[in-house]
C-alpha positions, -999 to +999 in steps of 0.1 A: -670+215-788-683+243-766-700+259-796-712+228-814-722+205-785-755+203-767-757+218-732-776+202-703-781+217-668-786+188-644-786+200-608-752+214-600-737+200-631-733+216-665-729+190-693-716+197-728-717+167-751-708+163-788-713+132-809-683+118-827-674+090-850-676+055-836-641+045-847-631+038-811-641+003-802-628-002-766-643+029-750-663+052-773-672+078-747-646+103-734-649+127-705-633+160-694-638+181-664-636+218-656-640+229-620-630+264-611-618+279-579-649+302-580-671+272-574-650+252-549-623+272-532-603+244-517-582+221-538-592+192-516-629+197-525-622+201-562-601+169-563-628+150-544-655+160-569-632+151-598-625+117-583-663+111-578-670+122-614-643+099-628-654+069-608-690+074-618-680+078-655-660+046-653-690+027-641-713+041-668-690+045-698-701+012-714-737+023-718-729+057-733-728+063-770-698+077-788-697+112-773-672+137-759-684+150-726-672+179-706-686+182-670-685+214-650-700+226-618-725+255-618-718+284-595-755+291-591-766+256-580-739+247-555-734+211-546-749+204-512-733+171-505-719+140-522-752+123-524-768+151-544-737+151-568-740+113-573-778+116-580-771+144-606-744+122-622-768+093-626-793+116-642-765+129-664-755+094-677-792+086-683-796+118-703-764+112-723-774+076-731-803+090-751-781+117-767 
């Protein structure tokens, strides 16, 4: 997927998405996360970001097409606060709905 998917850089988030068959009726979109220790040193911070990403995905999964999505945090554009992460996630879901 990393080689065949489209990459988007939205704020501190790196998004890789790849279309797939629409054989899944209940929830066509799937999400994975990769957050390294280089970006967020403390496990508490990594887990909090993952929790926010999962919750945001749950709220927006119904409007997404049948895609596999992997979210990661950029080391260059560090996350300033939760509000900036949530804004970037909303932009991500809007971008992926047109994917």
